[in-house]
C-alpha positions in Angstrom: -0.1 -0.1 0.1 1.2 3.5 -0.7 -0.8 6.7 0.0 -1.0 10.1 -1.3 -2.7 12.7 0.8 -3.6 15.8 -0.9 -4.0 18.9 1.3 -1.6 19.8 4.1 -4.1 21.6 6.1 -4.7 20.2 9.5 -6.9 17.3 8.5 -4.5 16.1 5.8 -1.4 16.5 8.2 -3.1 14.5 10.7 -3.9 11.9 8.2 -0.3 11.8 7.0 0.9 11.7 10.5 -1.2 8.8 11.7 -0.5 6.8 8.7 3.3 7.4 9.1 3.1 6.2 12.5 1.4 2.9 11.4 4.4 2.4 9.1 2.5 3.1 6.1 4.3 4.7 3.0 2.8 8.3 2.6 3.3 11.3 0.7 1.6 14.4 1.7 1.3 17.1 -1.2 0.1 20.6 -1.4 -0.1 23.6 -3.8 1.0 25.9 -1.0 4.6 26.8 -0.1 3.9 26.0 3.5 1.4 23.7 5.5 -2.1 25.4 6.8 -1.9 28.2 4.1 -5.6 27.7 3.5 -8.5 27.7 5.8 -6.7 26.0 8.6 -5.0 29.0 9.2 -8.0 31.2 9.6 -9.9 28.8 12.1 -10.8 30.0 15.5 -9.6 26.7 16.6 -12.1 26.1 19.6 -11.5 22.6 20.9 -14.3 20.8 22.5 -16.1 17.5 22.7 -19.4 18.5 24.4 -22.3 20.3 23.6 -22.9 22.2 20.3 -24.7 21.2 17.1 -22.7 18.1 15.7 -24.1 17.2 12.3 -24.3 13.5 10.7 -21.5 11.3 11.7 -19.6 13.9 13.8 -21.9 12.8 16.4 -20.1 9.5 16.5 -16.7 11.2 16.8 -17.3 13.8 19.3 -16.7 11.6 22.2 -12.9 11.0 21.1 -12.0 14.5 20.6 -10.7 15.3 24.1 -8.7 12.3 24.4 -7.1 12.3 21.0 -5.9 16.0 21.5 -4.4 14.9 24.9 -2.9 11.8 23.2 -1.3 14.4 20.5 0.0 16.6 23.4 1.8 13.7 24.8 3.3 12.4 21.4 4.4 15.8 20.0 6.0 18.2 22.1 5.2 21.1 19.9 1.4 20.5 20.3 0.0 22.5 23.2 -3.7 23.1 24.0 -4.9 26.1 26.2 -7.3 24.2 28.3 -9.1 27.5 29.5 -12.8 26.3 29.4 -15.5 28.1 27.8 -18.5 30.3 28.7 -21.5 30.5 26.3 -24.6 32.0 26.2 -27.2 33.3 23.6 -28.4 29.8 22.6 -30.5 26.8 24.1 -30.6 26.9 27.9 -28.5 24.0 29.4 -28.8 22.9 33.1 -26.4 21.0 35.2 -28.7 18.1 34.9 -27.5 17.7 31.3 -24.6 16.0 32.4 -21.7 15.7 30.0 -19.4 18.2 32.2 -21.5 21.3 31.1 -22.7 23.6 34.0 -25.2 26.4 33.9 -23.5 29.2 35.9 -25.0 32.5 37.2 -23.8 36.3 36.7 -21.9 36.0 39.9 -19.8 33.1 38.7 -19.2 34.5 35.4 -17.9 37.7 36.9 -15.3 35.5 38.8 -14.2 33.6 35.5 -14.4 36.9 33.4 -13.9 39.9 35.5 -13.5 42.0 32.7 -16.9 41.8 31.2 -18.8 44.8 31.6 -22.5 43.3 31.6 -22.2 39.5 32.3 -25.4 37.7 31.3 -28.0 36.4 33.8 -26.5 32.8 33.1 -24.1 30.9 30.7 -22.9 27.4 30.0 -19.5 26.7 31.2 -17.7 23.7 29.9 -14.5 23.3 31.9 -12.9 20.8 29.5 -12.9 23.3 26.3 -9.7 24.6 24.9 -8.1 26.3 21.9 -5.1 25.6 19.8 -2.8 27.3 17.5 -3.8 25.6 14.1 -0.8 26.5 12.1 1.5 25.5 15.1 -0.5 22.1 15.3 -0.3 21.4 11.4 3.4 22.1 11.3 4.2 19.9 14.2 2.1 16.9 12.5 4.0 17.6 9.2 7.3 17.4 10.9 6.6 14.4 12.9 5.3 12.7 9.8 8.6 13.6 7.8 10.6 12.4 10.6 8.5 8.9 10.5 9.6 8.7 6.9 6.6 10.6 5.1 7.4 12.4 1.9 6.4 15.9 1.9 5.8 18.0 -1.3 4.9 21.6 -0.9 4.5 24.3 -3.4 3.3 21.6 -5.9 1.0 23.9 -7.8 -2.1 22.7 -9.1 -2.8 18.9 -8.2 -5.0 16.5 -10.3 -5.9 12.9 -10.1 -4.2 10.7 -12.6 -7.1 8.7 -13.9 -6.2 5.3 -15.7 -9.2 3.3 -16.8 -11.6 2.8 -14.2 -9.4 3.9 -11.2 -7.0 6.3 -10.1 -3.2 5.5 -9.9 -1.9 8.6 -8.3 -1.6 12.4 -8.7 0.0 14.7 -11.1 1.4 18.3 -10.4 4.4 20.5 -11.2 6.3 18.3 -9.1 5.7 15.4 -11.3 3.7 12.3 -11.1 3.2 10.6 -7.7 2.0 7.2 -7.9 -0.4 5.8 -5.1 -2.7 2.7 -4.4 -4.9 5.2 -2.4 -5.2 9.0 -2.9 -6.8 10.8 0.3 -8.3 14.1 -0.8 -8.1 16.5 2.2 -8.3 19.7 0.4 -11.3 21.2 1.8 -13.5 23.2 -0.7 -11.2 22.2 -3.8 -12.2 18.4 -3.2 -15.5 18.9 -5.6 -13.3 20.3 -8.4 -10.6 17.6 -7.8 -13.4 14.7 -8.3 -15.1 16.2 -11.1 -13.3 14.2 -13.9 -14.4 11.0 -12.1 -18.2 12.3 -12.5 -18.7 12.6 -8.9 -20.8 15.4 -7.3 -20.1 16.1 -3.5 -22.2 18.2 -1.5 -19.7 20.6 0.1 -20.6 24.5 0.5 -18.0 27.2 1.0 -19.0 28.9 4.2 -17.2 32.3 4.7 -15.7 32.9 8.4 -14.0 36.0 9.7 -11.1 35.7 12.1 -9.6 38.8 13.5 -6.2 39.1 15.5 -6.0 41.8 18.0 -3.3 43.0 20.3 -4.7 43.2 24.0 -3.6 43.0 27.6 -2.5 39.7 28.7 -5.4 38.2 30.7 -8.1 40.5 29.4 -10.0 37.3 28.4 -9.5 34.3 30.4 -11.7 31.7 28.8 -13.3 31.0 25.5 -16.1 33.7 25.5 -19.1 32.8 23.1 -21.9 35.3 23.2 -24.7 36.1 20.6 -22.6 38.7 18.7 -18.9 37.3 18.9 -16.6 34.6 20.0 -13.2 35.5 21.6 -10.4 34.0 23.3 -6.8 34.6 23.9 -4.6 32.9 21.5 -1.2 33.7 23.1 -0.4 36.0 25.9 -1.1 39.5 24.7 -3.1 38.5 21.5 -6.8 37.7 21.2 -8.6 36.0 18.5 -12.1 36.9 17.6 -14.8 35.9 15.3 -18.2 37.6 14.4 -21.2 35.9 13.0 -21.1 37.3 9.6 -18.0 38.2 7.5 -17.0 41.7 8.4 -14.2 44.1 8.8 -11.8 44.2 12.0 -13.1 47.4 13.1 -16.5 45.8 13.7 -14.9 43.3 16.0 -13.0 46.0 17.6 -15.9 47.8 18.5 -18.0 44.8 19.9 -14.9 44.0 22.0 -14.6 47.2 23.5 -18.3 47.6 24.2 -18.0 44.2 26.0 -14.8 44.2 27.8 -13.3 47.0 30.5 -9.7 47.3 29.6 -10.2 46.9 25.9 -9.9 50.6 24.8 -6.1 50.1 24.2 -6.9 46.9 21.9 -5.9 47.2 18.2 -6.4 45.0 15.1 -3.3 43.1 13.8 -5.1 41.6 10.9 -8.4 40.2 9.5 -8.7 37.0 7.6 -11.9 35.7 5.7 -11.6 32.1 4.9 -14.0 29.7 2.9 -14.6 26.9 5.4 -15.8 23.5 3.8 -19.1 22.7 4.9 -20.6 19.3 4.0 -24.2 19.3 3.8 -24.7 16.0 6.0 -21.6 16.1 8.3 -18.2 14.8 7.9 -17.3 12.9 4.6 -14.8 10.5 5.3 -14.5 7.1 3.2 -13.9 5.4 -0.4 -15.2 7.6 -3.1 -14.7 5.1 -5.9 -15.5 1.1 -5.9 -11.8 0.1 -6.1 -11.0 2.2 -3.1 -8.3 4.1 -4.8 -9.9 7.6 -4.1 -10.7 8.3 -0.4 -12.1 11.6 0.9 -11.8 13.4 4.1 -13.6 16.8 4.2 -15.3 17.9 7.5 -16.3 20.7 9.6 -15.1 21.5 12.4 -12.0 20.3 11.0 -9.5 21.6 13.7 -11.6 20.1 16.5 -12.0 16.4 14.8 -8.4 16.3 12.9 -6.7 14.0 15.5 -9.4 11.8 15.8 -10.1 11.7 12.1 -6.5 11.1 11.2 -6.1 8.2 13.7 -9.3 6.7 12.3 -8.7 7.1 8.6 -5.1 5.8 9.1 -6.5 2.6 11.0 -9.0 2.0 8.1 -6.4 2.3 5.4 -3.9 0.4 7.1 -6.0 -2.6 8.2 -8.5 -2.5 5.1 -11.4 -3.1 7.7 -14.2 -0.5 7.9 -14.2 1.6 11.1 -17.4 1.7 12.9 -17.0 5.3 14.1 -16.8 6.3 10.5 -20.0 4.5 9.1 -22.3 7.5 9.2 -19.7 9.8 7.3 -19.5 7.7 4.3 -19.9 9.8 1.0 -23.5 9.2 -0.2 -24.8 7.9 3.2 -27.0 10.8 3.7 -26.2 10.6 7.4 
């Protein structure tokens, strides 16, 4: 078996790392000159396995998220999760009786956790197990580890296309030449429908715009992951905040909302603002063979950063053993899960 993984975002990097960790011959290829130059780099990167709206087969993967991230932290010293917990409000009320490590907290407890909030809500959902990562750093760590385990990494390859021979796919072509493979894993997000078009296959993958704003801020201004109805914000690193707004906007809009919500935010300033097109499969993650002979395997999902370690582990297991993995049953292309 030889595998080519197309796409060096966090999903492709995780699949390549886990394949290399299993001893499989693998090549990771991307048109970009560095890993995570696509949508991965514009992710808010909120890590959590509890709560939220998990579509389709993602429900079957959510229970492994936290354990897989902690495993990855132990395996790769350059992977670090900020386990800050989260506070969320503005959605469906959740009480302590709901279990799963989520707790309804009142305004006094919210003030204790986030003393900078000007007007704390009457209540919020606190999930202590949530955290955040630097998705570019995690992707880079996965790529370096895959290479150290023997994987070939081809970056700056330009446009990549499937090499179709008869009824099957025998590898990929790019400006770097022909790369043969018994299986090609497509982890290129919104580019995957175009890649598979020559096969006569249509995949229900939408491009969902997301705006990520980086701001310079006093250290500790935001202590948890704060998710209100008008924005989400967390400290990405000391002295720097990451913030999203519900609809793509500009950095000034995010800055105004931050200053209106937090004491001490008057001195904050926008460092950059990035709008990315997140791949959004209509029925949840798409993970599995796309052709009858298994020569093309698709790996497209949202939320990619949250699920990447789990997906990488399960996809590698499936490809190496040749046996279907139960957790991926409802993620198959065409399953309608």
